[in-house]
C-alpha positions as CSV (number, residue, x, y, z in Angstrom):
1,M,0.0,0.0,0.0
2,F,1.6,3.3,-1.1
3,P,0.6,6.6,0.4
4,S,-1.7,8.6,-1.8
5,S,-1.7,11.9,0.0
6,R,0.4,14.0,2.4
7,E,-1.6,12.7,5.4
8,D,-0.2,9.2,4.7
9,A,3.4,10.3,4.6
10,P,4.1,9.6,8.4
11,L,2.8,6.1,7.9
12,A,5.1,5.6,4.9
13,A,8.1,6.9,6.9
14,S,7.4,4.4,9.6
15,L,7.1,1.6,7.1
16,R,10.2,2.8,5.2
17,I,8.3,3.2,2.0
18,P,9.7,6.1,0.0
19,T,7.1,8.8,-0.8
20,T,6.8,10.3,-4.3
21,E,8.2,13.6,-3.0
22,E,11.5,12.1,-1.8
23,K,14.4,11.9,-4.3
24,F,17.3,9.4,-4.0
25,I,20.6,11.0,-4.9
26,P,23.6,8.6,-5.0
27,S,26.8,9.5,-3.2
28,Y,28.8,9.6,-6.4
29,V,26.6,12.4,-7.7
30,T,26.8,14.5,-4.5
31,L,30.6,14.0,-4.1
32,D,31.5,14.4,-7.8
33,G,33.8,17.4,-8.2
34,K,34.4,17.8,-4.5
35,V,38.1,17.8,-3.8
36,L,40.2,18.5,-0.6
37,K,43.4,20.4,-1.5
38,F,46.5,20.5,0.8
39,E,49.9,22.0,0.5
40,A,52.8,19.8,1.5
41,F,56.6,19.7,1.4
42,L,59.3,17.1,1.2
43,K,62.8,17.5,2.7
44,D,65.0,16.0,0.1
45,E,68.7,15.4,0.7
46,I,71.1,16.6,-2.0
47,P,73.4,13.9,-3.3
48,D,77.2,14.3,-2.8
49,S,76.8,17.0,-0.1
50,Q,77.3,17.0,3.6
51,G,73.9,17.5,5.3
52,D,72.5,19.8,2.6
53,Y,68.9,19.4,1.6
54,S,66.3,21.1,-0.6
55,I,62.6,21.7,0.2
56,R,60.3,20.5,-2.5
57,K,56.7,21.9,-2.4
58,F,53.6,19.9,-3.5
59,S,49.9,20.2,-4.0
60,V,48.0,17.2,-2.6
61,W,44.5,16.6,-4.1
62,Y,42.1,14.2,-2.4
63,Y,39.0,13.3,-4.4
64,L,36.0,12.5,-2.2
65,V,34.0,10.6,-4.9
66,D,36.4,7.7,-5.1
67,N,39.0,8.2,-2.3
68,S,41.8,8.7,-4.7
69,L,44.9,10.9,-4.3
70,K,46.9,13.0,-6.7
71,I,50.1,14.8,-5.9
72,N,51.7,17.5,-8.1
73,E,55.0,19.2,-7.4
74,I,54.9,23.0,-7.6
75,K,57.4,24.1,-10.2
76,Q,60.3,26.1,-9.1
77,E,62.5,27.8,-11.7
78,N,66.2,26.7,-12.0
79,S,65.9,23.9,-9.4
80,G,67.6,21.2,-11.5
81,L,64.9,18.7,-10.6
82,T,62.2,17.0,-12.7
83,Q,58.9,18.6,-11.6
84,G,55.2,18.2,-12.3
85,T,53.1,15.1,-11.6
86,F,54.6,13.3,-8.6
87,L,51.8,10.8,-8.2
88,K,48.9,10.2,-10.7
89,R,45.4,10.0,-9.4
90,H,44.6,6.6,-7.8
91,K,43.9,4.9,-4.5
92,V,47.0,4.9,-2.3
93,P,47.6,1.9,0.1
94,R,48.5,2.7,3.7
95,M,52.1,2.2,4.5
96,E,51.8,1.3,8.2
97,K,52.8,-1.9,9.9
98,D,49.4,-2.7,11.2
99,S,47.3,-2.1,8.1
100,R,45.7,-4.7,6.0
101,P,46.9,-5.2,2.4
102,K,43.7,-3.8,0.9
103,D,43.5,-0.9,3.2
104,F,43.7,2.5,1.5
105,L,44.3,6.1,2.6
106,T,41.1,8.1,3.3
107,W,40.5,11.7,4.1
108,R,40.7,10.8,7.8
109,D,44.4,9.9,7.4
110,I,45.4,13.3,6.0
111,R,46.0,15.6,9.0
112,V,47.5,19.1,8.8
113,G,50.9,19.2,10.4
114,E,51.4,15.4,10.4
115,I,53.6,13.3,8.1
116,L,51.9,11.5,5.2
117,N,53.7,8.4,4.1
118,V,53.1,7.8,0.4
119,Y,55.1,4.8,-1.0
120,G,58.0,5.6,1.4
121,D,58.2,9.4,0.7
122,Q,57.2,11.3,3.8
123,Q,55.4,14.6,3.2
124,R,54.2,17.1,5.8
125,R,51.0,19.0,5.2
126,R,50.9,22.7,5.8
127,G,47.2,23.5,5.4
128,R,44.1,22.9,3.5
129,G,43.1,25.1,0.5
130,G,39.6,24.7,-0.6
131,R,37.6,22.4,-2.7
132,G,37.6,22.2,-6.5
133,G,40.3,21.9,-9.0
134,P,41.2,19.7,-11.9
135,T,40.0,16.2,-12.3
C-alpha cells in the first residue's frame, strides 16, 4: 500500500516506503567534483653533499568521490629537478605496519601538520586550501 496523500506520509516513513516527494541521490553524484586540496613539502637530501637538503613543495588533491589521491610538485625555476606530476590519481595503500593489504588512505588519514607516508616518501601537510580543482 503506497501513500496517496500527504496525510499518509508519516505512515510511509514508519514503514520505510519512499514517498513520491523524496528523491534518491547517489553518493557519487553528490561527491562528484568535491576535492580537498592540501599543500605539502618534502625535505630532500642533495646527493654528494654533507647535510644539505632542498625543500620540495607539493599540492595534494584528495578526491572524495572515489577516495583517490593525486600529488603535483609545484614548479620552481632553476631547481635542476624534474617537476610536475609526482603521483597520478589513484587509491594509495596505507604504509603502516598494522594495516591490511587492501587498506587505502582516506580523508581521515590526512591531517594538517602530520607526516603523510606515500610509498616511502614522507610529506608534511601545511594547510588545506579549498575544494575544487582539476579532475
